[in-house]
C-alpha positions in Angstrom: -45.5 -2.7 -11.2 -45.9 -2.7 -7.5 -46.9 -5.8 -5.4 -50.4 -4.4 -4.8 -51.0 -4.0 -8.6 -49.6 -7.4 -9.3 -52.0 -9.0 -6.7 -54.9 -7.1 -8.2 -54.0 -8.3 -11.7 -53.8 -11.9 -10.5 -57.2 -11.6 -8.9 -58.6 -10.3 -12.1 -56.9 -13.1 -14.0 -58.5 -15.7 -11.7 -61.8 -13.9 -12.3 -61.3 -14.4 -16.0 -60.5 -18.1 -15.6 -63.7 -18.6 -13.5 -65.9 -16.7 -15.9 -64.4 -18.4 -19.0 -64.8 -21.9 -17.5 -68.4 -21.0 -16.5 -69.3 -21.1 -20.2 -68.5 -24.8 -20.1 -70.8 -25.3 -17.1 -73.5 -23.3 -18.8 -73.3 -25.6 -21.9 -73.4 -28.7 -19.8 -76.3 -27.5 -17.7 -78.7 -26.8 -20.6 -78.5 -30.5 -21.4 -80.5 -31.2 -18.3 -82.6 -28.1 -17.6 -84.0 -25.3 -19.6 -82.0 -22.1 -20.1 -84.3 -20.0 -17.9 -84.4 -22.6 -15.2 -80.6 -22.7 -15.2 -80.2 -18.9 -15.0 -83.0 -18.6 -12.4 -81.4 -21.0 -10.0 -77.9 -19.8 -10.8 -78.5 -16.1 -10.2 -80.6 -16.8 -7.1 -77.6 -18.7 -5.7 -75.3 -15.9 -6.7 -77.5 -13.3 -4.9 -77.7 -15.4 -1.8 -73.9 -15.9 -1.8 -73.4 -12.2 -1.4 -75.7 -11.8 1.6 -73.0 -12.9 4.1 -70.6 -10.4 2.7 -73.2 -7.6 3.0 -73.9 -8.6 6.6 -70.2 -8.9 7.5 -69.0 -5.7 5.8 -72.0 -3.5 6.1 -70.9 0.0 5.3 -67.6 -0.3 7.2 -65.4 -1.1 4.3 -64.5 1.4 1.5 -64.1 -1.6 -0.8 -67.9 -1.6 -1.4 -68.6 2.1 -1.4 -70.1 4.0 -4.3 -67.7 6.4 -6.0 -69.1 9.6 -4.7 -69.9 8.2 -1.2 -73.2 9.4 0.3 -74.8 8.5 3.6 -77.8 6.8 1.9 -76.0 4.9 -0.8 -77.0 1.5 0.8 -80.6 2.4 1.5 -83.4 0.4 0.0 -84.8 3.5 -1.6 -81.5 4.0 -3.5 -80.5 0.4 -4.2 -83.8 -1.0 -5.5 -84.4 1.2 -8.5 -80.8 0.8 -9.6 -81.0 -3.0 -9.0 -84.2 -3.3 -11.0 -82.8 -1.6 -14.0 -79.4 -3.4 -13.9 -81.2 -6.7 -13.2 -83.5 -6.3 -16.2 -80.6 -5.7 -18.6 -78.6 -8.5 -17.0 -81.7 -10.8 -17.5 -81.8 -9.9 -21.2 -78.1 -10.5 -21.8 -77.9 -13.7 -19.7 -81.1 -15.1 -21.3 -79.8 -14.6 -24.9 -76.4 -16.1 -23.9 -77.9 -19.2 -22.3 -80.5 -19.8 -25.0 -77.8 -19.4 -27.7 -75.8 -22.2 -26.0 -78.6 -24.6 -26.7 -77.7 -24.7 -30.4 -75.0 -27.2 -31.5 -73.4 -24.8 -34.0 -72.7 -22.3 -31.2 -69.7 -23.8 -29.4 -68.5 -22.6 -26.0 -65.6 -20.8 -27.7 -67.8 -19.0 -30.2 -70.3 -17.9 -27.6 -67.5 -16.5 -25.4 -65.8 -14.6 -28.2 -69.1 -13.2 -29.5 -70.1 -12.2 -26.0 -66.7 -10.6 -25.5 -67.6 -8.1 -28.2 -69.1 -6.0 -25.4 -65.5 -4.7 -24.8 -65.6 -3.1 -28.3 -69.3 -2.1 -28.1 -69.0 -0.2 -24.8 -67.0 2.8 -26.2 -69.2 2.7 -29.4 -72.4 2.9 -27.4 -70.8 5.7 -25.5 -71.6 7.9 -28.4 -75.2 8.1 -27.1 -73.8 9.4 -23.8 -71.8 12.1 -25.7 -68.5 10.4 -24.9 -65.3 10.7 -27.0 -64.7 7.8 -29.4 -61.0 7.4 -30.3 -59.6 6.1 -33.6 -58.5 3.0 -31.8 -62.0 2.3 -30.8 -63.2 2.4 -34.4 -60.3 0.4 -35.7 -60.9 -2.2 -33.0 -64.6 -2.4 -33.9 -63.7 -2.9 -37.6 -61.2 -5.7 -36.8 -63.6 -7.4 -34.4 -66.3 -7.2 -37.1 -64.0 -8.9 -39.6 -63.3 -11.5 -37.0 -67.0 -12.1 -36.5 -67.3 -12.7 -40.2 -64.7 -15.4 -40.2 -66.1 -16.9 -37.0 -69.8 -17.0 -37.6 -70.8 -15.9 -41.2 -71.5 -18.9 -43.4 -72.1 -19.4 -47.1 -74.8 -17.1 -48.3 -73.9 -14.5 -45.7 -76.0 -16.3 -43.1 -75.4 -16.6 -39.3 -76.5 -19.5 -37.2 -79.4 -18.7 -34.8 -77.4 -19.4 -31.7 -74.6 -17.1 -32.8 -77.1 -14.4 -33.6 -78.6 -14.6 -30.1 -75.1 -14.3 -28.7 -74.4 -11.2 -30.8 -77.6 -9.5 -29.7 -76.8 -10.4 -26.2 -73.4 -8.7 -26.5 -75.2 -5.4 -26.9 -77.1 -6.0 -23.6 -73.8 -6.9 -21.9 -72.3 -3.6 -23.2 -75.4 -1.7 -21.9 -75.0 -3.5 -18.6 -71.5 -2.2 -18.3 -72.6 1.4 -18.9 -75.5 1.3 -16.4 -73.3 -0.3 -13.8 -70.7 2.4 -14.4 -73.5 5.0 -13.9 -75.0 3.5 -10.7 -71.8 2.6 -8.9 -71.2 6.3 -8.6 -74.3 6.5 -6.4 -75.1 3.1 -4.9 -73.3 0.6 -2.6 -71.8 -1.7 -5.2 -72.2 -5.0 -3.3 -75.8 -4.4 -2.5 -76.4 -3.4 -6.1 -74.8 -6.6 -7.3 -76.9 -8.7 -4.9 -80.1 -6.9 -5.9 -79.5 -7.2 -9.7 -78.7 -10.9 -9.3 -81.9 -11.4 -7.4 -84.0 -9.5 -10.0 -82.4 -11.5 -12.8 -83.0 -14.8 -11.0 -86.6 -14.0 -10.2 -87.4 -13.0 -13.9 -85.6 -16.1 -15.2 -87.6 -18.4 -12.8 -90.8 -16.6 -13.7 -90.2 -17.3 -17.4 -89.2 -20.9 -16.6 -92.4 -21.6 -14.7 -94.4 -20.6 -17.7 -92.3 -22.1 -20.6 -90.1 -24.9 -19.2 -90.6 -28.2 -17.4 -88.8 -28.1 -14.1 -88.0 -31.5 -12.6 -86.1 -32.5 -9.5 -84.2 -35.0 -11.6 -83.1 -32.4 -14.1 -82.0 -30.0 -11.3 -80.0 -32.8 -9.7 -78.2 -33.7 -12.9 -77.4 -30.1 -13.6 -76.4 -29.6 -9.9 -72.7 -29.2 -10.3 -72.9 -26.8 -13.3 -75.5 -24.7 -11.5 -73.4 -24.6 -8.3 -70.3 -23.6 -10.2 -72.1 -21.0 -12.3 -74.0 -19.6 -9.3 -71.6 -19.7 -6.4 -68.2 -19.4 -8.2 -69.0 -17.5 -11.4 -71.5 -15.1 -9.9 -70.7 -14.9 -6.2 -67.0 -15.5 -5.8 -65.8 -14.1 -9.2 -67.8 -10.9 -8.7 -66.2 -10.4 -5.3 -62.7 -11.1 -6.7 -63.4 -8.5 -9.4 -64.3 -5.8 -6.9 -61.1 -6.5 -4.9 -59.0 -6.7 -8.0 -60.3 -3.5 -9.6 -59.6 -1.6 -6.4 -55.9 -1.3 -7.2 -55.9 -1.9 -10.9 -56.0 0.5 -13.8 -59.3 0.3 -15.8 -57.7 -0.5 -19.2 -55.4 -3.2 -18.1 -58.2 -4.6 -16.0 -60.5 -4.8 -19.1 -57.8 -6.5 -21.1 -57.1 -9.1 -18.4 -60.8 -9.9 -17.9 -61.2 -10.2 -21.7 -59.0 -13.3 -21.4 -62.2 -15.1 -20.3 -62.9 -15.6 -24.0 -59.6 -17.5 -24.4 -60.2 -19.6 -21.2 -63.7 -20.4 -22.4 -62.4 -21.6 -25.8 -59.7 -23.7 -24.0 -62.3 -25.2 -21.7 -64.6 -26.1 -24.5 -61.8 -27.8 -26.4 -60.3 -29.7 -23.4 -63.5 -30.6 -21.5 -66.1 -30.8 -24.2 -63.9 -31.8 -27.1 -65.2 -29.0 -29.2 -63.1 -28.0 -32.2 -62.6 -24.8 -34.1 -61.6 -24.9 -37.7 -58.8 -22.6 -39.1 -61.4 -20.1 -40.3 -63.0 -19.9 -36.8 -59.6 -19.7 -35.1 -58.7 -16.8 -37.5 -62.0 -15.1 -36.5 -61.3 -15.5 -32.8 -57.8 -14.1 -33.2 -59.1 -11.0 -35.1 -61.9 -10.5 -32.6 -59.4 -10.6 -29.7 -57.1 -8.2 -31.5 -60.0 -5.9 -32.0 -60.8 -6.0 -28.3 -57.2 -5.2 -27.4 -57.0 -2.4 -29.9 -60.2 -0.8 -28.6 -58.5 -0.5 -25.2 -55.1 0.6 -26.4 -55.5 4.3 -25.9 -57.0 3.8 -22.5 -54.0 1.5 -21.7 -51.5 4.2 -22.7 -53.5 6.8 -20.7 -53.4 4.5 -17.7 -49.7 4.0 -18.0 -49.1 7.7 -18.1 -51.4 8.3 -15.1 -49.4 5.8 -13.1 -46.1 7.5 -14.0 -47.6 10.8 -12.9 -49.0 9.1 -9.8 -52.5 10.5 -10.5 -55.5 9.0 -8.6 -57.5 6.4 -10.5 -60.9 8.0 -11.4 -62.5 4.6 -11.6 -61.5 3.4 -8.2 -64.2 1.9 -5.9 -62.8 4.1 -3.1 -64.7 7.3 -2.5 
């Protein structure tokens, strides 16, 4: 592993730590403000935090180029439709995740591991895009499903409402990965991120104004969780992800970033004193194994491509 790859992997690991600990901030935040209020302010801050980078870099840096280049990739005409679609899907996934965290049975660790199922779901949903699904993908999905049973299914084959919301949200996170993969081939990635965050924030605030009481006292009490989730989790971590993925292979990158589930569980245990029973721990272990197995074939392919010194087809460089 060369030094550039090592630096990229460390950046992605830091991204996973920030994203994982953000689950703790999200859980604390909903104690003071409604879930849509929290997401609205959070994603608005995240969008604003990217504006200085857009103004500073403009179109001068290949770090933020779309995969196929194009002179109009950063134009409003190109960015806005993509940002609206990605923002709508992001709003759906983020809303389900945040509402699910309201329920006491849905701990930070459980929410993170159920959300992390998007790693398994992405290749499965690729069927609808006529993409090849390997045996490892299917085995990973089966193992992850078994883990979900141990983690969330209770007596009478019932699942808590919060866990169910997180599970439905995982499908939207998987869909979000697919649409991002599609649009980053055509659109300036940094401007796309800023736009989708703004759309998600606006939709969340719109729902909050209708359904939730918004008070200055609540926002002040939730200030630190909102700032952490908005500026660090959305703004900083997304930027680190871009720089990290620039010189990282896709499969190892996916595995490293899936560590956010582990960091979330650790954060919930250490900071919020949440506990997982042996059954839940077994479920988490099986789900994580399923996530890794679903990426195994891609990991092997990535290793071979490095050995042959082939270019990375998923690079942000055009």
